[in-house]
N, C-alpha and C positions, 0 to 999 in steps of 0.2 A: 506764575508762568515762567517757564524756562525756554530760552531760544537758543538754537544751535544752527550751524551751517549745514546745508544740504550739499553733499559732495558727489553723490551718484544716485541715479534713479533708474529702476527697471520696472516695466509694466509686465505683470504675469497674467497670462491667459491660458485657459484650458482648451486644447484642440485635439480631438480624437484621443482622449484619455492621456494626453501628454501635456506637460506644463511648458509653454513657450514663453521665454523671457525676452523682452524687447528693451535694449539699452536706449535711453533717451539722453542725448548730449545736452548737458546743462550749460547755460550761460551764467546763471546764478540761482541761488535758492536758499530757503531756510525752512526750519522745522520747529514747531512750537509745541511743547508739552503744556497743555492748558491746565493741567493739574486740577481738573474738575471731578465731580462725582461720577462722571461717565468714562473717565480715563481717556478723554479725547485728545487727539493731536491734530494740528493744522500743518499741512505740508504745502509749501509754495514753491513752484518750479518756474523759472524763466527760461524759455527755450525759443529756438528759431521759429519764425512764423510759418515755415514750410510744414510744420507739424499740425497746423490748425485743423485741417479737414480730418486728419486721423484722430485727434483728440475729440472733436465734435462727434464723430462717428462712434468712438468708444463710449462717450457719455450717453449717446442715444441708445446704444445696444445693451449697456450694463448698468444695473442699479449699484452694484458693488464692483470695485476694481481692487485687485490685490496688487500691492506694489512692494518692492524691496528697495531700501535706501541705505546709503552709507552716510553716517552722521559725523560731523566735525573733521574727520580725516579719511582719505580714500583708503587707507590701510585698515580701518576699522572693519569689524565683521558687519555684514548687512543685518538690518532690522526689517522685519516683515510687518506690513500693515494691511488691514482690510479697510478700504476707504470708499468714498463716493466722490465724484467730481462735483464740487460745489459751484465752481465757475471757471470760465475760460475768457480771458480778457486780452484784447489787442493793445499792445503798447509799442507803437512805432513799427520796427522791423521784427519785433518779438511778440510772443504771447506768454501770458502768465496763467498757469493752471493752479487752482486752489483745490486741494484734496482735504477732506475731513475724514478722520477714521480712528481706529483703535489699533494698538500694537498687538501682535500675536506673540505670546510668550512661548517660544519654542522649547525652552527648558521644561516648562510645566507639562506640555503635551508629550514630550519625550519620556518624562518620568511616569506619566499616566499610562503610556504605551508599555513601558517595561513592567510596571506593576500588573497590568492586565494580562501580559504574557505569563507571568509567574503564577497568577491565579488560575489561568487556563491549564498550566502544567500541574495543578493540584496542590500547590503550596497554600498553607493557611496558618493563621495564628503566629506563634513565635517563630516557627520554621520559615514562614513567609518573610517576616521581618529580618531574620538573619540572612537569608538568601538575597534579599533586596539590598541590604547594607554591603554585601560582598560585591554586588554589581556596580554600586556607586563608587 
């Protein structure tokens, strides 16, 4: 297992065909790559107790919650995860939210999208390979 600092957290929700991102102010947090056969990650966020009702409502409404996080440094590019809220715990004036999920590989989906577009344009075989290499 590898453990990293959680530096930023955004909850992503779909509303009227738009993605709405809600910034969650962190008090502290960590993210653990469990390095298991399911490629699962544990994300732990410590936030102000004023968010308790909002997170409880989110957990009740959704089986899956898409989140974007920044790991180790605030200047790092965000990583996207598809998660579920495992638990919400009261700790004094704060709450601790435990997310379990998997990372979304944006590079892979972008490559698949580019390849699909080339195939739709009629490229195939060696010609497809050459055109794809030029785009990369």
